[in-house]
Every structure is written in structure tokens, then in C-alpha cells.
C-alpha distance (Angstrom), angle and dihedral (degrees) to the residues before:
residue distance angle dihedral
M1 . . .
A2 3.79 . .
K3 3.80 119.0 .
V4 3.78 114.7 -143.5
L5 3.80 132.1 -154.4
V6 3.80 110.2 -156.3
V7 3.81 113.8 -154.5
S8 3.77 115.0 -163.4
T9 3.78 147.8 118.4
S10 3.81 122.0 -58.8
K11 3.79 123.0 -70.6
R12 3.80 85.5 -123.4
T13 3.79 94.7 57.5
R14 3.79 118.5 104.3
G15 3.75 118.1 -126.0
G16 3.76 148.3 70.9
I17 3.82 100.0 -66.2
T18 3.79 92.9 55.9
A19 3.80 90.8 45.5
V20 3.82 91.4 52.5
L21 3.80 94.1 48.1
K22 3.79 92.0 48.6
L23 3.80 87.2 55.8
Y24 3.81 91.4 49.5
E25 3.81 88.1 52.4
Q26 3.80 88.5 61.3
S27 3.82 93.3 55.8
Q28 3.78 128.1 86.5
M29 3.80 88.2 -119.1
W30 3.81 90.8 72.2
Q31 3.81 93.5 58.9
R32 3.80 94.9 35.8
Y33 3.79 92.3 61.3
H34 3.82 96.1 36.1
C35 3.80 90.5 -120.8
R36 3.80 116.0 -162.7
W37 3.81 118.9 -165.7
I38 3.82 114.0 -138.3
E39 3.81 108.8 -162.5
T40 3.80 113.4 -147.6
H41 3.80 105.0 167.7
R42 3.79 143.1 27.2
D43 3.79 132.2 -175.4
G44 3.79 113.6 -102.5
G45 3.78 141.5 69.5
L46 3.79 127.4 -18.5
L47 3.81 95.4 -95.8
R48 3.80 92.5 52.7
K49 3.80 91.0 48.5
L50 3.81 92.4 49.0
W51 3.80 91.5 47.7
Y52 3.80 92.7 51.0
F53 3.80 92.1 47.6
A54 3.81 94.0 48.4
N55 3.79 93.7 43.7
G56 3.80 91.3 47.3
F57 3.79 93.2 49.2
I58 3.80 92.5 50.1
E59 3.81 91.1 49.3
Y60 3.80 90.0 46.9
C61 3.81 92.8 51.6
F62 3.82 89.9 51.4
W63 3.81 96.0 50.7
L64 3.81 101.2 33.9
P65 3.85 96.7 86.4
F66 3.81 90.7 56.5
Y67 3.83 97.3 52.3
D68 3.80 133.5 75.0
V69 3.80 104.8 -156.9
V70 3.81 131.5 35.7
H71 3.82 114.7 -155.1
I72 3.81 110.8 -165.4
H73 3.83 121.0 -166.0
F74 3.81 118.8 -162.1
S75 3.78 142.1 144.5
L76 3.80 129.5 -179.9
A77 3.81 128.8 24.9
A78 3.83 99.9 -79.2
S79 3.79 91.0 47.7
A80 3.81 92.1 49.5
K81 3.83 92.2 50.2
R82 3.82 91.2 51.2
K83 3.80 91.7 51.8
Y84 3.81 96.1 44.8
P85 3.86 96.2 84.1
F86 3.82 89.2 51.3
F87 3.78 89.8 51.4
R88 3.81 93.7 48.8
L89 3.80 92.4 49.2
A90 3.81 91.5 49.6
K91 3.80 89.9 53.2
L92 3.80 90.5 47.5
W93 3.81 89.5 55.6
G94 3.80 91.6 47.2
K95 3.80 94.0 -115.8
K96 3.78 122.9 155.5
T97 3.80 109.5 -106.3
V98 3.79 130.5 -149.6
I99 3.79 116.9 -173.7
H100 3.80 116.9 -163.7
L101 3.80 116.1 -162.4
H102 3.81 116.0 -156.2
C103 3.80 103.4 -169.1
G104 3.78 140.3 83.7
S105 3.77 139.3 -147.6
Q106 3.82 92.9 -20.0
I107 3.81 87.8 80.9
D108 3.83 88.6 95.3
E109 3.80 89.5 61.2
I110 3.81 96.5 47.9
W111 3.81 104.5 34.6
S112 3.81 112.2 131.6
H113 3.80 141.7 153.1
V114 3.83 88.1 -80.2
Y115 3.81 92.2 62.4
Q116 3.80 90.9 39.5
T117 3.81 93.3 53.4
M118 3.78 95.9 44.6
F119 3.79 94.6 48.3
E120 3.79 93.2 45.1
Q121 3.81 94.3 48.2
C122 3.82 104.3 33.8
D123 3.79 121.8 103.6
C124 3.79 91.4 -136.1
G125 3.80 133.9 8.3
I126 3.80 116.9 -158.3
L127 3.80 117.7 -156.1
L128 3.80 131.4 -176.4
S129 3.81 99.8 -133.3
E130 3.78 144.9 20.4
S131 3.79 90.6 -117.5
L132 3.81 90.9 56.8
R133 3.80 91.1 49.8
E134 3.80 89.1 53.9
K135 3.80 90.6 51.1
I136 3.81 93.5 49.3
E137 3.81 90.2 49.0
E138 3.80 88.8 56.5
Y139 3.82 86.4 65.0
I140 3.81 103.2 36.9
G141 3.80 103.4 20.7
K142 3.80 129.2 -117.6
S143 3.77 111.1 -31.6
S144 3.80 134.9 178.7
R145 3.82 87.2 -154.9
L146 3.80 91.0 74.3
K147 3.80 113.5 90.8
V148 3.80 130.3 -178.2
V149 3.80 111.1 -137.6
Y150 3.78 116.3 169.3
N151 3.78 123.1 -140.3
P152 3.81 111.2 -103.6
C153 3.78 130.4 -117.2
P154 3.80 116.3 -114.7
I155 3.78 117.8 -110.3
I156 3.80 108.3 -111.1
T157 3.78 124.2 -163.5
E158 3.79 109.1 -137.3
S159 3.79 111.4 -107.3
T160 3.80 133.4 -168.0
E161 3.79 93.2 -177.1
F162 3.81 94.8 100.8
E163 3.79 128.4 50.9
K164 3.77 121.8 -137.2
K165 3.79 116.4 -100.8
N166 3.79 130.5 -167.8
H167 3.79 91.8 -96.6
I168 3.78 130.1 139.5
L169 3.78 105.6 -158.4
F170 3.79 129.9 -145.2
S171 3.82 114.1 -169.2
G172 3.79 122.1 -171.3
T173 3.77 144.6 60.8
L174 3.80 112.5 -45.1
Y175 3.80 107.5 -121.0
E176 3.80 136.1 122.7
G177 3.80 96.1 -92.2
K178 3.81 92.6 57.3
G179 3.80 90.8 61.0
Y180 3.79 95.9 -132.3
K181 3.82 90.5 144.7
D182 3.81 89.4 55.8
L183 3.81 88.9 54.6
I184 3.81 92.7 50.4
R185 3.81 92.3 47.1
A186 3.81 93.4 46.6
F187 3.79 92.5 47.8
A188 3.81 90.8 48.8
R189 3.83 89.5 60.1
V190 3.83 91.8 62.3
A191 3.82 104.1 20.2
H192 3.82 94.2 100.6
N193 3.81 88.8 63.1
F194 3.81 91.7 52.7
P195 3.82 107.3 41.8
D196 3.80 92.9 162.4
W197 3.84 93.2 57.6
K198 3.81 129.0 86.8
I199 3.75 138.3 -174.3
V200 3.80 111.6 -133.1
L201 3.80 117.8 -155.9
A202 3.80 113.1 -157.5
G203 3.78 109.8 -172.2
N204 3.78 146.4 76.8
G205 3.79 126.4 -111.7
E206 3.80 123.0 67.1
V207 3.80 95.1 20.7
E208 3.82 95.8 142.9
E209 3.80 91.5 47.2
A210 3.81 89.1 53.5
R211 3.79 91.6 49.0
S212 3.82 91.7 49.0
L213 3.80 92.4 49.6
A214 3.80 91.5 50.1
A215 3.82 90.2 50.8
E216 3.80 91.7 47.5
L217 3.83 90.3 52.9
G218 3.81 92.9 46.0
I219 3.81 97.3 -116.6
V220 3.79 101.0 103.0
N221 3.82 90.2 125.0
Q222 3.81 90.4 55.4
V223 3.80 97.0 49.3
E224 3.81 119.2 77.3
L225 3.81 120.3 -168.1
L226 3.79 114.4 -159.1
G227 3.80 99.9 174.0
W228 3.80 117.0 -143.4
V229 3.80 111.6 -16.8
S230 3.78 131.8 -172.3
G231 3.77 139.1 159.0
A232 3.80 115.7 9.5
R233 3.80 94.5 -0.9
K234 3.79 92.4 53.0
H235 3.80 89.8 47.0
Q236 3.80 90.0 53.1
A237 3.82 93.0 49.4
F238 3.81 92.1 53.2
C239 3.81 93.7 43.0
E240 3.80 92.1 52.2
A241 3.81 96.7 45.2
R242 3.79 123.6 94.9
A243 3.81 94.6 -158.4
L244 3.79 142.8 -2.1
C245 3.80 125.7 -128.6
L246 3.81 122.6 -161.1
P247 3.84 110.3 -178.1
S248 3.82 93.5 174.2
Y249 3.81 125.8 154.3
A250 3.83 96.3 -150.2
E251 3.81 135.7 12.1
G252 3.78 142.0 154.8
F253 3.78 99.6 -141.0
P254 3.81 104.8 -35.0
M255 3.80 115.1 -122.9
A256 3.80 89.8 -154.7
V257 3.81 89.7 64.7
L258 3.80 92.0 45.5
D259 3.80 90.0 50.3
A260 3.80 90.3 49.6
W261 3.80 92.2 51.7
A262 3.80 90.1 49.6
Y263 3.82 89.3 54.7
G264 3.81 91.7 44.2
L265 3.80 94.1 -115.6
P266 3.80 123.0 156.1
V267 3.80 109.6 -114.1
I268 3.79 130.8 -140.5
S269 3.81 109.0 -170.5
T270 3.75 147.9 153.4
P271 3.84 114.1 -109.4
V272 3.81 94.5 -106.4
G273 3.80 132.3 144.5
G274 3.78 112.1 -18.7
V275 3.81 95.5 -13.4
P276 3.86 94.2 96.7
D277 3.82 89.6 55.5
V278 3.81 90.1 72.5
A279 3.82 109.2 9.4
V280 3.80 123.0 105.7
D281 3.79 111.7 -176.8
G282 3.78 111.4 -118.9
E283 3.80 93.7 6.8
N284 3.79 107.0 67.4
M285 3.83 101.9 -7.1
L286 3.79 141.3 8.2
L287 3.81 113.0 -115.8
F288 3.80 135.5 -163.7
E289 3.79 133.5 167.7
P290 3.83 119.1 -99.5
G291 3.79 110.7 -87.6
D292 3.82 94.3 12.3
I293 3.81 97.0 129.8
E294 3.82 94.8 168.7
T295 3.80 92.9 57.8
L296 3.79 91.5 42.2
D297 3.79 92.7 55.2
R298 3.83 89.0 53.5
K299 3.81 91.1 49.9
L300 3.80 91.1 49.2
E301 3.80 90.4 48.1
S302 3.80 92.6 51.3
I303 3.81 91.8 50.4
M304 3.81 92.5 49.0
M305 3.81 94.3 45.4
D306 3.79 102.9 39.8
Q307 3.80 117.9 63.5
D308 3.81 91.8 175.1
L309 3.81 89.6 56.9
R310 3.80 90.9 49.9
E311 3.80 91.6 50.7
R312 3.80 93.4 47.7
L313 3.80 93.9 48.8
S314 3.80 89.8 45.0
K315 3.81 90.4 58.6
E316 3.80 90.3 49.5
S317 3.81 90.4 51.3
Q318 3.80 90.2 52.4
K319 3.81 90.7 51.1
L320 3.80 92.5 52.4
A321 3.81 91.7 48.9
A322 3.80 93.1 48.3
D323 3.80 97.5 45.1
K324 3.80 126.6 18.5
F325 3.82 95.5 21.7
N326 3.78 98.6 35.9
L327 3.82 111.4 139.7
N328 3.79 95.1 -128.4
T329 3.81 92.3 47.7
I330 3.81 91.9 52.3
A331 3.82 93.3 42.7
D332 3.82 89.7 52.7
E333 3.82 89.6 53.9
V334 3.81 90.0 54.1
G335 3.81 90.7 45.6
E336 3.81 90.8 53.7
I337 3.81 89.0 55.4
Y338 3.82 90.4 52.4
E339 3.81 91.6 48.6
K340 3.78 93.6 49.6
L341 3.80 93.5 48.9
A342 3.80 93.1 46.8
C343 3.81 90.7 53.5
E344 3.81 95.7 50.1
């Protein structure tokens, strides 16, 4: 049985990569392949970042001789540069390497010799969408080593503790690329027709900017800002919501959407990252183009007005979470990659 070193950011770091790995930890795959998580980075000041990198590299050097496969998770340019020394050392030791890219269409803006080298020399490259595979193949050519493996949905225990409220939830860091301002502006166009509805923004970042924009548009009483939530508070926010909206401009495979499917929430989203691989507008999701506020306000209005639509999309979300994006299904796909590499 292959033994796998997993190189990634800290368990204490906020973001999609950490969320995905914590899900993998819950699967049988994690124990089956004796996975060990090497933490290379943590949010914070320069000294903390340097300490985590140095400590992670020392730990990695100690364990590397005893493992068969190195699975490296990374995303944007800084993350790729941090992981590059780990990749080079794994190749030097003759270990099988899996690189797992957690980003979307922004790859064209960040591509460099680091990405080029890792994708040309890895034994397997895991990507989050078919569109991203096509983009990578524009740089390195067609390759059977590139595999699309979607991020999994979390497993949610059904709860009756919280009652549904007329909330449309946004979950993620508040910054320009996530499109949270588009959501506020679109909601403001129809909010006067739905005085008992709110948009709830769950995330850190530009919280004061969001509050100021809501006040400027006269909907401050219909916009709730939770800040960063996790654990029980995150669970409550998803349980209480009637739908999730992700107006993002770029994603890999958005964890907010996966969370929403796990909770059976209807989803309004832009067709970013891996979303177009499975989304059919009006059938299992509602879609709009990034920045298209006029279309978004119509999608929001339809969700708030039409209970039958909400119920139908909710059932579709549950199907996606139980089948194609089931944690055990995804973990088995990753395990098959480990098995194949170990036998080569």
C-alpha cells in the first residue's frame, strides 16, 4: 500500500485548500494510504510565514525517505513558489509526484516557469475542471497525466435545530474578485419589493466597504455581515439560508457551492471554474455572467418569489452532493491515482 506525504498550507489557514484536505482526512482513503499532512504556510506576519515554511521543510526532509508518493496542493503564484522546493526534492529522491492545482481561469495571468516545470515533470496533475485542463494543455500539450478530480461536498448531518429564514447567503472572503459588491447592488434593485428578505455575507475581508455600500444604496437593514464564520456558526448560517449566491469572477471549484449542495440549498452562481462542467441554468442552478447585475437581480427575484423553484433546485443540489460530489466517491478517485503510481 502506497504511503503518501501531503504538502499543503496549515490546517489553521482559512480557504478552500484547507477545507478540502480536512474533508479528505475524514475519508477512509486518508488512513488507507497513511497520509501525513506537511504544513508549509500559515496566514500572518512574515516571521510566522518563515517559521512555518522552515519547520515544514525540515519535517518534510525527515519523512520523505519513508514515503512513496508526494501530493502537493497549491494555487496562485506565491503558493506555487513555496511548493517548488518540495517538488524538486521529491524528484531528486525518485518519489512519485502528484500536483494538485486549486485555481481557475486566472492561470493565464500567473503562469510561469514554476508551473511549467511542475506540470511537465510531475507523474500526475490534478485539476478542478475540464476548462482548466484545456488551459494547462495549451502550455504543455495533450497529456494523459492530467486528471480532473472535483472537490467533494462535506457530509452534513441533517438538523432541525434552526428554522429557515428569508436569507440569501454569500460565503467567502469579501474582496473585489468574489463579486460581493455585485450581489449587494443587484439585491438593492429589488429589495424594496421583498422587505422581509436579507442577504447575509459570511466572510472576512472588506467588511466595512460592504457595510458602506449597503448604507449608500439604502438597504443597510437588509444586509447582514457575519464576518468569518466556521464550525457551529457556519452550520447555522447555511441551515437558516434559503439559497446561496456566488457572484465570483474566478474560482477553481468553489467550496461555497459545494457547501450549499451539501445543505440542499438552491445555488445562484457565475459559470466559473468547474461550475460549467455540471451546471444547467434553470435545471440544477441559476447562472449569470460575472458583473451582470441586471441578470443577477432577476435571478435573485425569481428565487425570492418562487417557492416551487427553490424546492426543485434544492432537490438537484442534494442529488449532486450525494452522487457526483460525494466525499467517498472523490476520495476513491484520488486513491486510484495513488495506487496506479505506486505500481508503476
